C-alpha positions in Angstrom: -27.7 -87.9 89.6 -29.8 -84.8 88.7 -28.5 -82.7 91.6 -26.2 -82.2 93.3 -24.7 -83.5 96.6 -24.6 -80.9 99.7 -21.7 -78.9 99.9 -19.1 -79.8 102.4 -18.7 -78.2 106.1 -15.4 -76.9 106.7 -14.8 -80.4 108.7 -15.2 -82.7 105.9 -13.2 -81.1 104.0 -10.7 -80.7 106.5 -11.1 -84.6 107.3 -10.6 -85.6 103.5 -7.4 -83.4 103.1 -5.8 -84.9 106.2 -6.6 -87.9 104.8 -5.2 -87.1 101.0 -1.8 -85.7 103.4 -1.6 -89.6 104.6 -2.2 -91.2 101.4 -0.6 -89.2 99.0 1.7 -91.1 97.2 3.3 -91.5 94.0 4.3 -88.3 92.6 2.6 -85.2 91.4 0.1 -87.4 88.6 -0.3 -89.8 91.4 -1.2 -87.8 93.7 -3.6 -85.4 91.2 -5.3 -88.7 89.8 -6.3 -89.2 93.3 -7.7 -86.3 93.8 -9.1 -86.3 90.9 -11.1 -89.5 91.1 -12.3 -88.7 94.5 -13.2 -85.1 94.1 -14.5 -85.0 90.7 -15.4 -88.5 90.2 -17.0 -89.8 93.8 -17.5 -86.6 96.0 -18.7 -84.6 93.3 -17.0 -81.7 94.7 -16.0 -80.0 92.2 -16.8 -80.9 88.1 -14.0 -81.9 86.1 -13.7 -78.5 83.4 -13.1 -76.6 86.9 -10.5 -79.1 88.2 -8.6 -79.4 85.0 -9.4 -75.1 84.5 -7.3 -74.9 88.1 -5.0 -77.6 87.6 -3.8 -75.4 84.2 -3.1 -72.3 86.4 -1.6 -74.3 89.2 0.9 -75.4 86.5 2.2 -72.4 85.3 2.7 -71.6 88.9 6.6 -72.6 90.4 5.9 -74.8 92.8 4.4 -78.3 93.5 1.1 -77.8 91.7 -0.6 -80.8 93.3 -0.1 -79.3 96.5 -1.0 -76.1 94.8 -4.6 -77.5 93.2 -5.3 -78.6 97.0 -5.2 -75.0 98.0 -6.9 -73.5 95.2 -10.3 -76.4 95.6 -10.2 -75.4 99.0 -9.9 -72.3 98.5 -13.3 -72.4 95.8 -14.7 -74.6 99.3 -14.0 -72.5 102.3 -12.9 -69.6 101.7 -9.3 -68.3 102.8 -9.0 -70.8 105.0 -10.1 -73.1 103.7 -7.5 -72.9 101.3 -4.6 -72.5 104.0 -6.2 -75.5 105.6 -6.0 -78.2 102.8 -2.5 -77.0 102.2 -1.8 -77.3 105.2 -2.8 -80.6 105.0 -1.3 -81.8 102.5 2.4 -81.7 103.6 1.7 -82.1 107.4 2.1 -85.7 107.1 5.2 -86.2 105.2 6.5 -83.1 107.8 6.1 -85.4 110.4 7.6 -88.8 109.2 10.5 -87.1 107.4 11.5 -85.2 110.6 11.0 -88.4 112.2 13.2 -91.0 109.3 15.6 -87.9 109.7 16.5 -88.4 113.2 16.8 -91.9 113.1 19.4 -91.6 109.6 21.2 -89.6 111.8 20.7 -92.0 114.8 21.0 -95.3 113.5 23.0 -94.4 110.2 26.0 -95.8 111.0 24.5 -99.6 112.1 25.1 -102.0 109.9 21.1 -103.1 108.8 20.8 -99.5 108.0 24.1 -99.2 106.2 23.0 -101.9 104.3 19.5 -100.9 103.2 20.9 -97.4 101.5 23.1 -99.6 99.7 20.3 -100.8 98.1 18.5 -97.8 97.8 21.0 -95.6 96.2 21.2 -97.1 93.0 17.5 -96.9 92.8 17.4 -93.6 93.4 20.0 -93.2 89.7 17.1 -95.4 87.9 14.6 -92.9 89.9 15.9 -90.1 88.4 17.1 -91.3 85.1 13.2 -92.3 84.5 12.0 -88.5 85.4 14.2 -87.4 82.9 12.6 -89.7 79.9 9.3 -89.0 81.2 9.5 -85.5 81.7 11.4 -85.4 78.0 9.2 -87.6 76.2 6.4 -85.2 76.9 8.0 -82.0 76.5 10.3 -82.5 74.0 8.3 -82.4 71.2 10.5 -80.9 68.2 14.1 -80.4 67.9 14.3 -76.5 69.4 13.2 -77.8 72.4 15.7 -80.8 72.4 18.4 -77.9 72.1 17.7 -76.2 74.9 18.4 -79.1 77.0 20.8 -80.2 75.7 22.8 -76.6 76.3 20.8 -76.9 79.9 22.5 -79.9 80.3 25.9 -78.7 79.5 25.8 -75.3 81.0 24.9 -77.3 84.2 27.1 -80.4 83.5 30.1 -79.0 82.0 29.8 -74.9 82.7 28.9 -75.2 86.1 26.3 -72.6 85.3 23.9 -71.8 88.2 20.2 -73.2 88.2 18.5 -70.0 88.5 20.2 -68.7 85.1 19.7 -71.4 83.1 16.2 -71.4 83.8 16.1 -67.2 83.3 17.8 -68.4 79.9 15.2 -70.4 79.1 12.1 -69.0 79.8 13.5 -66.0 77.9 14.2 -68.5 75.1 10.7 -69.7 75.3 9.5 -66.0 75.4 11.3 -65.0 71.9 10.5 -68.9 70.2 6.8 -68.2 71.0 6.8 -64.6 68.9 8.7 -65.9 66.0 8.1 -69.8 66.3 4.6 -70.2 68.1 4.0 -73.0 66.7 7.0 -74.4 68.4 6.2 -73.3 71.8 2.6 -73.9 72.3 2.9 -75.2 76.0 0.5 -78.4 76.6 -2.1 -78.1 78.7 -4.4 -81.1 79.9 -7.2 -81.7 77.4 -10.3 -79.2 77.1 -12.4 -82.6 76.4 -14.2 -83.4 80.0 -16.6 -86.1 81.4 -19.5 -85.3 83.4 -19.8 -87.0 86.4 -23.5 -85.6 87.9 -23.4 -82.3 88.7 -21.3 -81.2 91.0 -21.2 -78.8 94.3 -18.8 -76.1 92.7 -20.7 -76.7 88.4 -19.2 -75.5 85.6 -21.9 -72.9 85.8 -22.0 -72.2 89.3 -22.7 -68.6 90.3 -19.0 -67.1 91.6 -19.4 -67.1 95.3 -18.5 -63.6 96.7 -15.2 -64.4 98.2 -13.6 -66.0 94.1 -14.5 -62.5 93.1 -11.2 -60.2 92.1 -10.9 -57.0 94.4 -7.4 -54.8 94.5 -7.9 -54.1 98.0 -8.0 -58.2 99.0 -4.6 -58.7 96.8 -3.2 -56.1 98.4 -3.7 -56.5 101.4 -3.0 -60.7 101.4 -0.1 -59.4 99.7 0.6 -57.2 102.6 0.4 -60.0 105.6 2.4 -63.0 103.4 5.4 -60.2 102.9 4.9 -59.2 106.6 4.5 -63.2 107.4 7.8 -63.8 105.8 9.5 -61.4 107.2 8.4 -61.3 110.3 9.5 -65.2 111.1 13.2 -64.1 109.1 13.7 -61.5 111.9 13.0 -63.8 114.4 15.7 -66.5 113.4 18.8 -65.6 115.5 21.1 -68.0 114.0 23.1 -67.2 110.9 22.4 -70.5 109.5 18.6 -70.6 110.1 18.9 -66.8 107.6 20.9 -68.5 105.0 18.5 -71.4 105.3 15.4 -69.3 105.2 16.3 -67.2 102.2 17.4 -69.7 100.5 14.3 -71.7 100.5 12.5 -69.0 99.1 14.7 -68.3 96.4 14.3 -71.6 95.7 10.3 -71.6 96.4 10.8 -69.2 93.3 12.4 -72.0 90.7 10.5 -75.2 91.1 9.2 -74.9 87.4 8.6 -78.4 85.8 8.7 -80.3 89.4 10.5 -81.2 92.7 13.0 -83.0 90.1 13.7 -80.1 88.2 14.8 -77.5 91.3 17.2 -80.6 93.4 20.7 -79.5 91.6 19.8 -76.2 93.2 19.2 -77.7 96.6 21.6 -79.5 96.0 24.3 -76.7 94.2 23.1 -74.7 97.9 23.1 -77.1 100.1 26.3 -79.3 99.1 28.5 -76.8 97.8 28.0 -73.4 99.0 27.2 -73.9 102.7 27.6 -77.6 103.4 24.9 -78.2 105.2 25.0 -81.8 103.9 26.6 -84.3 101.6 26.4 -85.1 98.4 25.9 -88.8 99.8 23.0 -88.0 101.6 21.1 -85.7 99.5 20.9 -89.2 97.5 19.8 -90.6 100.7 17.4 -88.0 101.3 15.6 -88.4 98.1 14.9 -91.8 98.9 13.4 -91.2 101.4 11.3 -88.6 100.3 10.7 -90.9 97.2 8.9 -93.2 99.9 6.8 -90.9 101.6 3.6 -89.1 101.1 3.1 -86.0 99.8 5.2 -83.7 97.7 8.6 -84.8 96.4 9.9 -80.9 97.2 9.7 -82.0 101.1 13.3 -83.3 100.7 14.0 -79.8 101.7 12.4 -80.6 105.1 15.6 -83.3 105.4 18.6 -80.9 104.1 17.2 -78.6 106.8 16.9 -80.9 109.6 20.5 -82.4 108.4 22.1 -78.6 107.7 20.9 -77.2 111.3 22.1 -80.9 113.2 24.8 -81.2 111.3 25.9 -77.0 112.2 24.7 -77.8 115.8 23.1 -74.6 115.8 21.5 -74.9 119.6 25.0 -76.7 120.7 26.4 -80.4 120.7 23.1 -81.4 123.8 20.5 -80.3 122.1 20.8 -82.0 117.9 17.6 -82.9 117.9 15.4 -79.4 118.7 18.3 -77.9 116.1 17.1 -80.5 113.3 13.5 -80.4 113.7 14.0 -76.4 113.5 16.0 -76.1 110.3 13.4 -78.6 108.9 10.7 -75.9 109.8 12.3 -73.3 108.6 13.6 -75.1 105.1 9.7 -76.1 104.6 7.9 -73.1 105.7 9.8 -70.7 103.6 9.7 -73.6 100.4 5.6 -73.0 100.8 4.8 -70.0 102.2 5.0 -68.5 98.8 2.9 -71.3 96.6 -0.2 -70.5 99.4 0.2 -66.0 98.1 0.2 -67.5 94.4 -2.3 -69.5 94.4 -4.9 -66.8 96.8 -3.8 -64.1 95.7 -4.1 -65.3 91.6 -7.0 -67.5 91.6 -9.8 -65.0 91.8 -8.1 -63.6 88.6 -8.6 -67.0 87.2 -11.6 -67.3 88.3 -12.5 -64.4 86.8 -11.8 -65.5 83.1 -12.4 -69.0 82.4 -10.9 -68.9 79.7 -7.1 -70.5 78.5 -4.3 -69.0 79.8 -2.2 -67.2 78.1 1.9 -66.7 77.5 2.9 -70.2 78.6 5.9 -70.0 75.6 8.6 -69.0 78.2 7.2 -71.9 80.1 7.8 -74.5 77.7 11.3 -73.5 77.1 11.7 -74.3 81.4 10.5 -77.4 80.7 13.0 -78.4 78.3 15.9 -77.2 80.2 14.4 -78.6 83.7 14.8 -82.4 81.3 18.2 -81.5 80.7 19.0 -80.3 84.2 17.1 -83.3 85.7 19.4 -85.9 83.2 22.8 -83.5 85.4 21.5 -84.6 88.3 20.9 -88.6 87.1 24.5 -88.5 85.9 25.6 -86.7 89.3 24.2 -89.1 91.1 25.6 -92.2 89.6 29.1 -90.9 89.3 28.6 -90.8 93.2 27.0 -94.6 93.8 29.5 -96.7 90.5 32.2 -95.0 92.2 31.8 -94.6 95.6 35.1 -93.1 97.0 35.9 -90.7 93.9 36.3 -86.7 94.3 36.3 -84.3 91.4 39.7 -83.9 90.9 39.8 -88.0 90.3 36.9 -88.6 89.2 36.8 -92.8 88.9 39.3 -93.3 91.4 38.7 -96.4 93.8 36.8 -99.4 93.1 33.8 -99.6 90.7 30.3 -101.0 92.3 29.6 -103.9 90.7 26.5 -104.2 93.3 25.1 -100.6 93.0 25.4 -101.2 89.3 23.4 -104.5 88.4 20.4 -103.0 91.2 20.5 -99.5 89.3 20.0 -101.6 86.3 17.1 -104.0 87.8 15.6 -100.9 89.2 15.7 -99.2 85.5 14.6 -102.3 83.9 11.0 -102.8 86.2 10.4 -98.8 86.3 10.7 -98.3 82.3 10.0 -101.6 81.1 7.1 -102.7 83.8 5.9 -99.5 84.6 7.0 -100.7 88.2 5.7 -97.8 91.2 8.2 -95.8 92.2 7.5 -96.8 95.8 7.6 -100.3 95.7 10.6 -100.4 93.2 12.7 -98.5 96.0 11.6 -100.6 98.9 12.7 -104.1 96.3 15.8 -102.0 96.4 16.2 -101.5 100.2 15.2 -105.5 100.4 18.8 -106.4 97.4 21.1 -104.1 99.8 20.2 -106.0 103.0 19.8 -109.4 101.4 23.3 -108.8 99.7 24.9 -107.4 103.3 23.9 -110.8 105.2 24.9 -112.8 102.6 28.7 -111.5 102.3 
C-alpha cells in the first residue's frame, strides 16, 4: 500500500456516518474503537496520529467525545457541512429509537410483562453505574490528591447536597492550582503518542492542511454568531414555559458534561426530578436502562427526559400527549448537542494549526477525579431506590428490602467486574430474569 485511497465522496461519507449511528453501541470506548478500526485501519480516511490528535482535543471538551470526533473527521473530509452531517447522523437513529421507546414506556408501562422486564433491568443499572465508577476511577485516580478530590465530591453531592456545577467548578479550580504547584500529580492522561501506520491515508500525517482547515478570525466570529443566533431563534420560538425551561437547562447541561454522560446524570437528575419535576427517580433509572441498550451516546437519555417531561406536563393539552413528548424530546436533544458542533467547528482549525500537545489539562484532571465521586453518588442513589422501592427521603429504609433485586444486581456486578461482559448483554439478560421471575410466581 504505497498510495492513499481515493478521497471519499460526500455521499460515501454520508452512508458511513449513518451506518455508524445505527451500530454505535458500547459507550464512547466502543464507539471510538469502531471508528478507529474502520476509518484508520480499513478505509484509511485518516492516519492514526491525526485521529488521536483530534480525539485528544475532543476529550478536553464537555460533551460526548465520540460524537465530537465524528464532527471533527467529517469536517476534515468535507468542510463545515461534512461535520454537521456526521455529528447529526451519529445521534439521529438513537433519537428516533428512544422517542419510540419513550412512547411505548408511557403507553404500556402498566402492562404486567413490561413491569416485569423493568424489574430486572433496574438492578442491572445499579451494577452498571457502579462498574462505570470503578472503570473511570481505576484510570483517573492515580494518587492520593486525586482520591481526595473524588471523596470530597462524593461528600459534597451526597451529604451536603451541593449543586453539580459548583462541584465541577471547585474541582477544576483544584486541578488548576494543583497543576501549578504539583504538576506531577495532575498530569492529565492522554492517548498514547505511540502510533501505528496502516498505510497512506487520505488525511495522512504530512497531508498539507486544506484551505478550509486554516484558522481565520472572521470565520470564527461568523460561526459563533450563527450558532448564538440559532440558539436564540429556537429559544424564542418556544411558546410553553416548560419548553423554555428545558432549553435553558439542557444548554447548561451541555457545558457540564466533562467526564462523559455518567458525570452529568446527577445534574440531569437534580434538574429533571428535584427542581422541575419532569419525571420521577424510578423513571430516571428506567431511562438510563433504555439509553444503555440503544445506539448513540449515553447522554441521549436527555431525549427520554424531554419526552417524559413534556408528556407529563401536558404542554399541548391532554389530547396531544405524543406530539408533546416528541416536542420535548426534540428540544432536549437540540440544546444538548448544539454546543458540541460549535466547540468542534470553532476550535478544530486552531487544533489543526498546532499539531502539538494540548496544554492546560490539569483542571480537566481535577474534574475527572470529581466525576468518580459524582458517579458513585449516582450508584448509591439508584441502589437505594431499587433495593428499598417504597422508601422516601424522610424514611430512607421504609418498606421491604427487595431480595430479588439484590440478587440480580449482584449477578450483574459479577458479570461486569469478573467476566467483563458487555453492558448491553447484561441488561438484556437481567430483563429476561425479571420476566421469568414474574412468570414463575
